[in-house]
PDB file of N, CA, C and O in Angstrom:
ATOM      1  N   MET A   1      85.938 107.150   6.135  1.00  0.00           N
ATOM      2  CA  MET A   1      87.206 106.479   6.304  1.00  0.00           C
ATOM      3  C   MET A   1      87.157 105.101   5.681  1.00  0.00           C
ATOM      4  O   MET A   1      86.140 104.410   5.740  1.00  0.00           O
ATOM      5  N   SER A   2      88.246 104.721   5.095  1.00  0.00           N
ATOM      6  CA  SER A   2      88.308 103.397   4.504  1.00  0.00           C
ATOM      7  C   SER A   2      88.736 102.385   5.560  1.00  0.00           C
ATOM      8  O   SER A   2      89.060 102.748   6.690  1.00  0.00           O
ATOM      9  N   GLU A   3      88.733 101.125   5.179  1.00  0.00           N
ATOM     10  CA  GLU A   3      89.057 100.061   6.121  1.00  0.00           C
ATOM     11  C   GLU A   3      90.505 100.113   6.585  1.00  0.00           C
ATOM     12  O   GLU A   3      90.807  99.668   7.692  1.00  0.00           O
ATOM     13  N   SER A   4      91.410 100.647   5.764  1.00  0.00           N
ATOM     14  CA  SER A   4      92.824 100.651   6.138  1.00  0.00           C
ATOM     15  C   SER A   4      93.163 101.782   7.091  1.00  0.00           C
ATOM     16  O   SER A   4      94.300 101.851   7.560  1.00  0.00           O
ATOM     17  N   GLY A   5      92.236 102.667   7.396  1.00  0.00           N
ATOM     18  CA  GLY A   5      92.484 103.734   8.341  1.00  0.00           C
ATOM     19  C   GLY A   5      92.982 105.014   7.688  1.00  0.00           C
ATOM     20  O   GLY A   5      93.288 105.972   8.398  1.00  0.00           O
ATOM     21  N   VAL A   6      93.072 105.067   6.388  1.00  0.00           N
ATOM     22  CA  VAL A   6      93.525 106.249   5.665  1.00  0.00           C
ATOM     23  C   VAL A   6      92.297 106.911   5.047  1.00  0.00           C
ATOM     24  O   VAL A   6      91.514 106.266   4.348  1.00  0.00           O
ATOM     25  N   SER A   7      92.142 108.194   5.311  1.00  0.00           N
ATOM     26  CA  SER A   7      90.969 108.872   4.774  1.00  0.00           C
ATOM     27  C   SER A   7      91.152 109.136   3.286  1.00  0.00           C
ATOM     28  O   SER A   7      92.276 109.206   2.788  1.00  0.00           O
ATOM     29  N   GLU A   8      90.036 109.282   2.589  1.00  0.00           N
ATOM     30  CA  GLU A   8      90.077 109.526   1.150  1.00  0.00           C
ATOM     31  C   GLU A   8      90.662 110.900   0.848  1.00  0.00           C
ATOM     32  O   GLU A   8      91.278 111.083  -0.202  1.00  0.00           O
ATOM     33  N   ALA A   9      90.484 111.867   1.743  1.00  0.00           N
ATOM     34  CA  ALA A   9      91.014 113.210   1.522  1.00  0.00           C
ATOM     35  C   ALA A   9      92.539 113.196   1.516  1.00  0.00           C
ATOM     36  O   ALA A   9      93.159 113.891   0.711  1.00  0.00           O
ATOM     37  N   SER A  10      93.149 112.416   2.402  1.00  0.00           N
ATOM     38  CA  SER A  10      94.611 112.371   2.431  1.00  0.00           C
ATOM     39  C   SER A  10      95.163 111.657   1.202  1.00  0.00           C
ATOM     40  O   SER A  10      96.246 111.998   0.726  1.00  0.00           O
ATOM     41  N   VAL A  11      94.431 110.669   0.683  1.00  0.00           N
ATOM     42  CA  VAL A  11      94.857 109.984  -0.534  1.00  0.00           C
ATOM     43  C   VAL A  11      94.780 110.945  -1.710  1.00  0.00           C
ATOM     44  O   VAL A  11      95.693 110.971  -2.535  1.00  0.00           O
ATOM     45  N   ASN A  12      93.713 111.738  -1.809  1.00  0.00           N
ATOM     46  CA  ASN A  12      93.567 112.703  -2.889  1.00  0.00           C
ATOM     47  C   ASN A  12      94.647 113.776  -2.811  1.00  0.00           C
ATOM     48  O   ASN A  12      95.172 114.199  -3.841  1.00  0.00           O
ATOM     49  N   GLU A  13      94.987 114.222  -1.597  1.00  0.00           N
ATOM     50  CA  GLU A  13      96.029 115.231  -1.440  1.00  0.00           C
ATOM     51  C   GLU A  13      97.388 114.695  -1.891  1.00  0.00           C
ATOM     52  O   GLU A  13      98.157 115.415  -2.527  1.00  0.00           O
ATOM     53  N   SER A  14      97.682 113.447  -1.568  1.00  0.00           N
ATOM     54  CA  SER A  14      98.978 112.884  -1.950  1.00  0.00           C
ATOM     55  C   SER A  14      99.078 112.704  -3.466  1.00  0.00           C
ATOM     56  O   SER A  14     100.156 112.875  -4.035  1.00  0.00           O
ATOM     57  N   THR A  15      97.974 112.363  -4.121  1.00  0.00           N
ATOM     58  CA  THR A  15      98.015 112.232  -5.582  1.00  0.00           C
ATOM     59  C   THR A  15      98.136 113.592  -6.249  1.00  0.00           C
ATOM     60  O   THR A  15      98.775 113.705  -7.295  1.00  0.00           O
ATOM     61  N   GLU A  16      97.541 114.625  -5.671  1.00  0.00           N
ATOM     62  CA  GLU A  16      97.677 115.965  -6.221  1.00  0.00           C
ATOM     63  C   GLU A  16      99.109 116.478  -6.074  1.00  0.00           C
ATOM     64  O   GLU A  16      99.632 117.135  -6.975  1.00  0.00           O
ATOM     65  N   LYS A  17      99.744 116.177  -4.934  1.00  0.00           N
ATOM     66  CA  LYS A  17     101.134 116.591  -4.739  1.00  0.00           C
ATOM     67  C   LYS A  17     102.049 115.880  -5.730  1.00  0.00           C
ATOM     68  O   LYS A  17     103.005 116.472  -6.231  1.00  0.00           O
ATOM     69  N   ALA A  18     101.759 114.614  -6.012  1.00  0.00           N
ATOM     70  CA  ALA A  18     102.565 113.873  -6.978  1.00  0.00           C
ATOM     71  C   ALA A  18     102.373 114.433  -8.381  1.00  0.00           C
ATOM     72  O   ALA A  18     103.305 114.418  -9.184  1.00  0.00           O
ATOM     73  N   ALA A  19     101.178 114.927  -8.684  1.00  0.00           N
ATOM     74  CA  ALA A  19     100.919 115.492 -10.005  1.00  0.00           C
ATOM     75  C   ALA A  19     101.613 116.842 -10.170  1.00  0.00           C
ATOM     76  O   ALA A  19     101.977 117.205 -11.289  1.00  0.00           O
ATOM     77  N   GLU A  20     101.806 117.591  -9.093  1.00  0.00           N
ATOM     78  CA  GLU A  20     102.464 118.885  -9.162  1.00  0.00           C
ATOM     79  C   GLU A  20     103.969 118.752  -9.345  1.00  0.00           C
ATOM     80  O   GLU A  20     104.611 119.694  -9.810  1.00  0.00           O
ATOM     81  N   LYS A  21     104.531 117.641  -9.002  1.00  0.00           N
ATOM     82  CA  LYS A  21     105.960 117.415  -9.109  1.00  0.00           C
ATOM     83  C   LYS A  21     106.350 117.363 -10.593  1.00  0.00           C
ATOM     84  O   LYS A  21     105.703 116.656 -11.365  1.00  0.00           O
ATOM     85  N   PRO A  22     107.395 118.097 -11.010  1.00  0.00           N
ATOM     86  CA  PRO A  22     107.754 118.103 -12.427  1.00  0.00           C
ATOM     87  C   PRO A  22     108.310 116.758 -12.882  1.00  0.00           C
ATOM     88  O   PRO A  22     108.978 116.051 -12.128  1.00  0.00           O
ATOM     89  N   PHE A  23     108.014 116.430 -14.131  1.00  0.00           N
ATOM     90  CA  PHE A  23     108.475 115.175 -14.709  1.00  0.00           C
ATOM     91  C   PHE A  23     109.973 115.200 -14.964  1.00  0.00           C
ATOM     92  O   PHE A  23     110.658 114.193 -14.788  1.00  0.00           O
ATOM     93  N   LEU A  24     110.482 116.365 -15.381  1.00  0.00           N
ATOM     94  CA  LEU A  24     111.872 116.483 -15.768  1.00  0.00           C
ATOM     95  C   LEU A  24     112.386 117.852 -15.365  1.00  0.00           C
ATOM     96  O   LEU A  24     111.717 118.857 -15.605  1.00  0.00           O
ATOM     97  N   THR A  25     113.548 117.907 -14.762  1.00  0.00           N
ATOM     98  CA  THR A  25     114.147 119.193 -14.406  1.00  0.00           C
ATOM     99  C   THR A  25     115.522 119.297 -15.036  1.00  0.00           C
ATOM    100  O   THR A  25     116.273 118.322 -15.076  1.00  0.00           O
ATOM    101  N   VAL A  26     115.848 120.483 -15.528  1.00  0.00           N
ATOM    102  CA  VAL A  26     117.158 120.737 -16.128  1.00  0.00           C
ATOM    103  C   VAL A  26     118.060 121.273 -15.033  1.00  0.00           C
ATOM    104  O   VAL A  26     117.778 122.316 -14.442  1.00  0.00           O
ATOM    105  N   VAL A  27     119.139 120.565 -14.765  1.00  0.00           N
ATOM    106  CA  VAL A  27     120.051 120.941 -13.692  1.00  0.00           C
ATOM    107  C   VAL A  27     121.167 121.841 -14.216  1.00  0.00           C
ATOM    108  O   VAL A  27     121.576 122.789 -13.546  1.00  0.00           O
ATOM    109  N   ASN A  28     121.650 121.539 -15.404  1.00  0.00           N
ATOM    110  CA  ASN A  28     122.794 122.267 -15.917  1.00  0.00           C
ATOM    111  C   ASN A  28     122.615 122.476 -17.422  1.00  0.00           C
ATOM    112  O   ASN A  28     122.141 121.575 -18.114  1.00  0.00           O
ATOM    113  N   GLY A  29     122.980 123.628 -17.929  1.00  0.00           N
ATOM    114  CA  GLY A  29     122.900 123.896 -19.349  1.00  0.00           C
ATOM    115  C   GLY A  29     121.630 124.652 -19.707  1.00  0.00           C
ATOM    116  O   GLY A  29     120.825 125.003 -18.844  1.00  0.00           O
ATOM    117  N   ASN A  30     121.476 124.890 -20.991  1.00  0.00           N
ATOM    118  CA  ASN A  30     120.324 125.626 -21.485  1.00  0.00           C
ATOM    119  C   ASN A  30     119.782 124.917 -22.728  1.00  0.00           C
ATOM    120  O   ASN A  30     120.049 125.357 -23.846  1.00  0.00           O
ATOM    121  N   PRO A  31     119.024 123.826 -22.554  1.00  0.00           N
ATOM    122  CA  PRO A  31     118.527 123.087 -23.720  1.00  0.00           C
ATOM    123  C   PRO A  31     117.392 123.845 -24.398  1.00  0.00           C
ATOM    124  O   PRO A  31     116.655 124.596 -23.760  1.00  0.00           O
ATOM    125  N   THR A  32     117.270 123.633 -25.697  1.00  0.00           N
ATOM    126  CA  THR A  32     116.176 124.238 -26.450  1.00  0.00           C
ATOM    127  C   THR A  32     114.917 123.414 -26.250  1.00  0.00           C
ATOM    128  O   THR A  32     114.946 122.326 -25.675  1.00  0.00           O
ATOM    129  N   ASP A  33     113.816 123.958 -26.738  1.00  0.00           N
ATOM    130  CA  ASP A  33     112.546 123.227 -26.644  1.00  0.00           C
ATOM    131  C   ASP A  33     112.605 121.924 -27.443  1.00  0.00           C
ATOM    132  O   ASP A  33     112.017 120.920 -27.040  1.00  0.00           O
ATOM    133  N   GLU A  34     113.310 121.939 -28.565  1.00  0.00           N
ATOM    134  CA  GLU A  34     113.443 120.728 -29.378  1.00  0.00           C
ATOM    135  C   GLU A  34     114.242 119.657 -28.641  1.00  0.00           C
ATOM    136  O   GLU A  34     113.897 118.476 -28.688  1.00  0.00           O
ATOM    137  N   ASP A  35     115.313 120.074 -27.957  1.00  0.00           N
ATOM    138  CA  ASP A  35     116.105 119.116 -27.188  1.00  0.00           C
ATOM    139  C   ASP A  35     115.275 118.460 -26.091  1.00  0.00           C
ATOM    140  O   ASP A  35     115.365 117.252 -25.875  1.00  0.00           O
ATOM    141  N   LEU A  36     114.479 119.248 -25.408  1.00  0.00           N
ATOM    142  CA  LEU A  36     113.625 118.694 -24.355  1.00  0.00           C
ATOM    143  C   LEU A  36     112.552 117.784 -24.943  1.00  0.00           C
ATOM    144  O   LEU A  36     112.216 116.760 -24.349  1.00  0.00           O
ATOM    145  N   ALA A  37     112.012 118.148 -26.106  1.00  0.00           N
ATOM    146  CA  ALA A  37     110.990 117.313 -26.743  1.00  0.00           C
ATOM    147  C   ALA A  37     111.571 115.961 -27.135  1.00  0.00           C
ATOM    148  O   ALA A  37     110.919 114.932 -26.958  1.00  0.00           O
ATOM    149  N   VAL A  38     112.787 115.954 -27.664  1.00  0.00           N
ATOM    150  CA  VAL A  38     113.438 114.693 -28.027  1.00  0.00           C
ATOM    151  C   VAL A  38     113.685 113.846 -26.792  1.00  0.00           C
ATOM    152  O   VAL A  38     113.434 112.641 -26.804  1.00  0.00           O
ATOM    153  N   LEU A  39     114.170 114.459 -25.738  1.00  0.00           N
ATOM    154  CA  LEU A  39     114.457 113.721 -24.510  1.00  0.00           C
ATOM    155  C   LEU A  39     113.187 113.132 -23.898  1.00  0.00           C
ATOM    156  O   LEU A  39     113.183 111.979 -23.466  1.00  0.00           O
ATOM    157  N   VAL A  40     112.139 113.896 -23.863  1.00  0.00           N
ATOM    158  CA  VAL A  40     110.873 113.406 -23.297  1.00  0.00           C
ATOM    159  C   VAL A  40     110.312 112.273 -24.152  1.00  0.00           C
ATOM    160  O   VAL A  40     109.801 111.293 -23.610  1.00  0.00           O
ATOM    161  N   SER A  41     110.399 112.389 -25.482  1.00  0.00           N
ATOM    162  CA  SER A  41     109.868 111.326 -26.336  1.00  0.00           C
ATOM    163  C   SER A  41     110.682 110.037 -26.194  1.00  0.00           C
ATOM    164  O   SER A  41     110.113 108.947 -26.232  1.00  0.00           O
ATOM    165  N   VAL A  42     111.993 110.144 -26.032  1.00  0.00           N
ATOM    166  CA  VAL A  42     112.821 108.951 -25.842  1.00  0.00           C
ATOM    167  C   VAL A  42     112.506 108.289 -24.509  1.00  0.00           C
ATOM    168  O   VAL A  42     112.387 107.066 -24.437  1.00  0.00           O
ATOM    169  N   LEU A  43     112.371 109.079 -23.460  1.00  0.00           N
ATOM    170  CA  LEU A  43     112.049 108.508 -22.152  1.00  0.00           C
ATOM    171  C   LEU A  43     110.649 107.896 -22.127  1.00  0.00           C
ATOM    172  O   LEU A  43     110.432 106.854 -21.509  1.00  0.00           O
ATOM    173  N   ALA A  44     109.704 108.547 -22.801  1.00  0.00           N
ATOM    174  CA  ALA A  44     108.345 108.001 -22.846  1.00  0.00           C
ATOM    175  C   ALA A  44     108.313 106.704 -23.647  1.00  0.00           C
ATOM    176  O   ALA A  44     107.603 105.767 -23.281  1.00  0.00           O
ATOM    177  N   GLY A  45     109.074 106.642 -24.733  1.00  0.00           N
ATOM    178  CA  GLY A  45     109.124 105.418 -25.529  1.00  0.00           C
ATOM    179  C   GLY A  45     109.799 104.276 -24.795  1.00  0.00           C
ATOM    180  O   GLY A  45     109.396 103.122 -24.937  1.00  0.00           O
ATOM    181  N   ALA A  46     110.816 104.584 -24.016  1.00  0.00           N
ATOM    182  CA  ALA A  46     111.511 103.540 -23.267  1.00  0.00           C
ATOM    183  C   ALA A  46     110.646 103.002 -22.128  1.00  0.00           C
ATOM    184  O   ALA A  46     110.743 101.828 -21.773  1.00  0.00           O
ATOM    185  N   GLY A  47     109.815 103.847 -21.567  1.00  0.00           N
ATOM    186  CA  GLY A  47     108.964 103.416 -20.461  1.00  0.00           C
ATOM    187  C   GLY A  47     107.647 102.837 -20.898  1.00  0.00           C
ATOM    188  O   GLY A  47     106.870 102.390 -20.055  1.00  0.00           O
ATOM    189  N   ALA A  48     107.361 102.825 -22.190  1.00  0.00           N
ATOM    190  CA  ALA A  48     106.070 102.351 -22.673  1.00  0.00           C
ATOM    191  C   ALA A  48     105.900 100.857 -22.454  1.00  0.00           C
ATOM    192  O   ALA A  48     104.808 100.419 -22.094  1.00  0.00           O
ATOM    193  N   GLY A  49     106.928 100.072 -22.656  1.00  0.00           N
ATOM    194  CA  GLY A  49     106.846  98.641 -22.401  1.00  0.00           C
ATOM    195  C   GLY A  49     106.295  97.848 -23.557  1.00  0.00           C
ATOM    196  O   GLY A  49     106.753  96.728 -23.782  1.00  0.00           O
ATOM    197  N   GLY A  50     105.349  98.354 -24.296  1.00  0.00           N
ATOM    198  CA  GLY A  50     104.840  97.655 -25.469  1.00  0.00           C
ATOM    199  C   GLY A  50     103.762  96.637 -25.185  1.00  0.00           C
ATOM    200  O   GLY A  50     103.296  95.997 -26.128  1.00  0.00           O
ATOM    201  N   GLY A  51     103.341  96.445 -23.974  1.00  0.00           N
ATOM    202  CA  GLY A  51     102.279  95.492 -23.672  1.00  0.00           C
ATOM    203  C   GLY A  51     102.785  94.060 -23.665  1.00  0.00           C
ATOM    204  O   GLY A  51     103.990  93.809 -23.641  1.00  0.00           O
ATOM    205  N   GLU A  52     101.851  93.137 -23.687  1.00  0.00           N
ATOM    206  CA  GLU A  52     102.208  91.725 -23.661  1.00  0.00           C
ATOM    207  C   GLU A  52     102.565  91.266 -25.067  1.00  0.00           C
ATOM    208  O   GLU A  52     101.876  91.614 -26.026  1.00  0.00           O
ATOM    209  N   PRO A  53     103.638  90.485 -25.201  1.00  0.00           N
ATOM    210  CA  PRO A  53     103.988  90.005 -26.534  1.00  0.00           C
ATOM    211  C   PRO A  53     102.999  88.951 -27.014  1.00  0.00           C
ATOM    212  O   PRO A  53     102.448  88.186 -26.223  1.00  0.00           O
ATOM    213  N   GLU A  54     102.787  88.929 -28.320  1.00  0.00           N
ATOM    214  CA  GLU A  54     101.891  87.928 -28.890  1.00  0.00           C
ATOM    215  C   GLU A  54     102.632  86.595 -28.983  1.00  0.00           C
ATOM    216  O   GLU A  54     103.845  86.576 -29.196  1.00  0.00           O
ATOM    217  N   PRO A  55     101.923  85.493 -28.828  1.00  0.00           N
ATOM    218  CA  PRO A  55     102.591  84.199 -28.958  1.00  0.00           C
ATOM    219  C   PRO A  55     103.057  83.989 -30.396  1.00  0.00           C
ATOM    220  O   PRO A  55     102.337  84.295 -31.346  1.00  0.00           O
ATOM    221  N   GLU A  56     104.268  83.465 -30.539  1.00  0.00           N
ATOM    222  CA  GLU A  56     104.813  83.249 -31.868  1.00  0.00           C
ATOM    223  C   GLU A  56     104.216  81.989 -32.481  1.00  0.00           C
ATOM    224  O   GLU A  56     103.925  81.019 -31.781  1.00  0.00           O
ATOM    225  N   ILE A  57     104.041  82.018 -33.796  1.00  0.00           N
ATOM    226  CA  ILE A  57     103.534  80.856 -34.519  1.00  0.00           C
ATOM    227  C   ILE A  57     104.694  79.882 -34.699  1.00  0.00           C
ATOM    228  O   ILE A  57     105.783  80.266 -35.126  1.00  0.00           O
ATOM    229  N   ARG A  58     104.446  78.627 -34.370  1.00  0.00           N
ATOM    230  CA  ARG A  58     105.508  77.625 -34.470  1.00  0.00           C
ATOM    231  C   ARG A  58     105.761  77.298 -35.937  1.00  0.00           C
ATOM    232  O   ARG A  58     104.838  76.950 -36.673  1.00  0.00           O
ATOM    233  N   ASN A  59     107.008  77.411 -36.349  1.00  0.00           N
ATOM    234  CA  ASN A  59     107.404  77.143 -37.715  1.00  0.00           C
ATOM    235  C   ASN A  59     108.452  76.043 -37.692  1.00  0.00           C
ATOM    236  O   ASN A  59     109.587  76.272 -37.275  1.00  0.00           O
ATOM    237  N   ASP A  60     108.075  74.849 -38.138  1.00  0.00           N
ATOM    238  CA  ASP A  60     108.969  73.704 -38.100  1.00  0.00           C
ATOM    239  C   ASP A  60     109.753  73.517 -39.396  1.00  0.00           C
ATOM    240  O   ASP A  60     110.448  72.513 -39.553  1.00  0.00           O
ATOM    241  N   TRP A  61     109.655  74.446 -40.304  1.00  0.00           N
ATOM    242  CA  TRP A  61     110.323  74.306 -41.585  1.00  0.00           C
ATOM    243  C   TRP A  61     111.840  74.406 -41.413  1.00  0.00           C
ATOM    244  O   TRP A  61     112.338  75.370 -40.831  1.00  0.00           O
ATOM    245  N   GLY A  62     112.567  73.415 -41.916  1.00  0.00           N
ATOM    246  CA  GLY A  62     114.015  73.448 -41.906  1.00  0.00           C
ATOM    247  C   GLY A  62     114.658  73.175 -40.560  1.00  0.00           C
ATOM    248  O   GLY A  62     115.791  73.597 -40.331  1.00  0.00           O
ATOM    249  N   ARG A  63     113.983  72.497 -39.681  1.00  0.00           N
ATOM    250  CA  ARG A  63     114.588  72.178 -38.386  1.00  0.00           C
ATOM    251  C   ARG A  63     115.646  71.106 -38.567  1.00  0.00           C
ATOM    252  O   ARG A  63     115.432  70.166 -39.333  1.00  0.00           O
ATOM    253  N   PRO A  64     116.787  71.214 -37.883  1.00  0.00           N
ATOM    254  CA  PRO A  64     117.843  70.199 -38.020  1.00  0.00           C
ATOM    255  C   PRO A  64     117.415  68.821 -37.542  1.00  0.00           C
ATOM    256  O   PRO A  64     117.978  67.820 -37.984  1.00  0.00           O
ATOM    257  N   VAL A  65     116.443  68.745 -36.660  1.00  0.00           N
ATOM    258  CA  VAL A  65     115.988  67.455 -36.139  1.00  0.00           C
ATOM    259  C   VAL A  65     115.361  66.621 -37.251  1.00  0.00           C
ATOM    260  O   VAL A  65     115.406  65.392 -37.203  1.00  0.00           O
ATOM    261  N   ASP A  66     114.779  67.275 -38.247  1.00  0.00           N
ATOM    262  CA  ASP A  66     114.125  66.548 -39.327  1.00  0.00           C
ATOM    263  C   ASP A  66     115.114  65.738 -40.158  1.00  0.00           C
ATOM    264  O   ASP A  66     114.728  64.747 -40.778  1.00  0.00           O
ATOM    265  N   ARG A  67     116.370  66.138 -40.183  1.00  0.00           N
ATOM    266  CA  ARG A  67     117.371  65.384 -40.940  1.00  0.00           C
ATOM    267  C   ARG A  67     117.716  64.076 -40.246  1.00  0.00           C
ATOM    268  O   ARG A  67     118.196  63.145 -40.892  1.00  0.00           O
ATOM    269  N   LEU A  68     117.483  63.991 -38.954  1.00  0.00           N
ATOM    270  CA  LEU A  68     117.829  62.791 -38.200  1.00  0.00           C
ATOM    271  C   LEU A  68     116.712  61.749 -38.195  1.00  0.00           C
ATOM    272  O   LEU A  68     116.956  60.591 -37.855  1.00  0.00           O
ATOM    273  N   ARG A  69     115.527  62.130 -38.556  1.00  0.00           N
ATOM    274  CA  ARG A  69     114.406  61.193 -38.569  1.00  0.00           C
ATOM    275  C   ARG A  69     114.480  60.306 -39.808  1.00  0.00           C
ATOM    276  O   ARG A  69     114.919  60.753 -40.868  1.00  0.00           O
ATOM    277  N   PRO A  70     114.056  59.064 -39.679  1.00  0.00           N
ATOM    278  CA  PRO A  70     114.044  58.206 -40.879  1.00  0.00           C
ATOM    279  C   PRO A  70     112.934  58.656 -41.830  1.00  0.00           C
ATOM    280  O   PRO A  70     111.872  59.111 -41.405  1.00  0.00           O
ATOM    281  N   GLN A  71     113.204  58.520 -43.096  1.00  0.00           N
ATOM    282  CA  GLN A  71     112.193  58.917 -44.085  1.00  0.00           C
ATOM    283  C   GLN A  71     111.129  57.842 -44.153  1.00  0.00           C
ATOM    284  O   GLN A  71     111.430  56.649 -44.139  1.00  0.00           O
ATOM    285  N   TRP A  72     109.910  58.267 -44.227  1.00  0.00           N
ATOM    286  CA  TRP A  72     108.798  57.345 -44.316  1.00  0.00           C
ATOM    287  C   TRP A  72     108.191  57.472 -45.698  1.00  0.00           C
ATOM    288  O   TRP A  72     107.969  58.583 -46.177  1.00  0.00           O
ATOM    289  N   GLY A  73     107.930  56.396 -46.318  1.00  0.00           N
ATOM    290  CA  GLY A  73     107.291  56.411 -47.624  1.00  0.00           C
ATOM    291  C   GLY A  73     108.269  56.293 -48.771  1.00  0.00           C
ATOM    292  O   GLY A  73     107.855  56.291 -49.930  1.00  0.00           O
ATOM    293  N   ALA A  74     109.547  56.196 -48.485  1.00  0.00           N
ATOM    294  CA  ALA A  74     110.529  56.006 -49.551  1.00  0.00           C
ATOM    295  C   ALA A  74     110.501  54.540 -49.989  1.00  0.00           C
ATOM    296  O   ALA A  74     110.027  53.689 -49.236  1.00  0.00           O
ATOM    297  N   PRO A  75     110.995  54.228 -51.182  1.00  0.00           N
ATOM    298  CA  PRO A  75     110.972  52.824 -51.640  1.00  0.00           C
ATOM    299  C   PRO A  75     111.712  51.879 -50.700  1.00  0.00           C
ATOM    300  O   PRO A  75     111.380  50.695 -50.638  1.00  0.00           O
ATOM    301  N   SER A  76     112.684  52.365 -49.985  1.00  0.00           N
ATOM    302  CA  SER A  76     113.450  51.482 -49.095  1.00  0.00           C
ATOM    303  C   SER A  76     112.950  51.500 -47.666  1.00  0.00           C
ATOM    304  O   SER A  76     113.653  51.017 -46.778  1.00  0.00           O
ATOM    305  N   SER A  77     111.773  52.033 -47.404  1.00  0.00           N
ATOM    306  CA  SER A  77     111.275  52.170 -46.043  1.00  0.00           C
ATOM    307  C   SER A  77     110.945  50.826 -45.408  1.00  0.00           C
ATOM    308  O   SER A  77     111.129  50.648 -44.204  1.00  0.00           O
ATOM    309  N   PHE A  78     110.453  49.866 -46.219  1.00  0.00           N
ATOM    310  CA  PHE A  78     109.961  48.616 -45.644  1.00  0.00           C
ATOM    311  C   PHE A  78     110.779  47.406 -46.090  1.00  0.00           C
ATOM    312  O   PHE A  78     110.224  46.316 -46.228  1.00  0.00           O
ATOM    313  N   THR A  79     112.056  47.566 -46.313  1.00  0.00           N
ATOM    314  CA  THR A  79     112.866  46.441 -46.793  1.00  0.00           C
ATOM    315  C   THR A  79     113.087  45.388 -45.727  1.00  0.00           C
ATOM    316  O   THR A  79     113.278  44.220 -46.065  1.00  0.00           O
ATOM    317  N   ASN A  80     113.071  45.749 -44.461  1.00  0.00           N
ATOM    318  CA  ASN A  80     113.360  44.781 -43.411  1.00  0.00           C
ATOM    319  C   ASN A  80     112.101  44.201 -42.777  1.00  0.00           C
ATOM    320  O   ASN A  80     112.194  43.543 -41.740  1.00  0.00           O
ATOM    321  N   LEU A  81     110.952  44.420 -43.354  1.00  0.00           N
ATOM    322  CA  LEU A  81     109.712  43.864 -42.802  1.00  0.00           C
ATOM    323  C   LEU A  81     109.611  42.369 -43.137  1.00  0.00           C
ATOM    324  O   LEU A  81     109.883  41.952 -44.263  1.00  0.00           O
ATOM    325  N   ARG A  82     109.216  41.582 -42.143  1.00  0.00           N
ATOM    326  CA  ARG A  82     108.989  40.146 -42.369  1.00  0.00           C
ATOM    327  C   ARG A  82     107.641  39.813 -41.792  1.00  0.00           C
ATOM    328  O   ARG A  82     107.323  40.193 -40.665  1.00  0.00           O
ATOM    329  N   TYR A  83     106.860  39.113 -42.555  1.00  0.00           N
ATOM    330  CA  TYR A  83     105.533  38.718 -42.085  1.00  0.00           C
ATOM    331  C   TYR A  83     105.533  37.329 -41.616  1.00  0.00           C
ATOM    332  O   TYR A  83     104.498  36.824 -41.182  1.00  0.00           O
TER     333      TYR A  83
END
């Protein structure tokens, strides 16, 4: 027996019952094998999730904020300097 009071045999039985349950049942109509294959592939693809997204690389090229910054290094950059 495990610490939670549930025996391992009952856990194994419940997982076996869940495995016996059909993934998809046809309630109405008579779909072909191809129709069922398409439906299963669409549902499997939608449930896949794709994993964790990769972090995007920061691209600062062409940001509108850069137009608001003063230019540095232009001939008129230091006209108001007084020593």
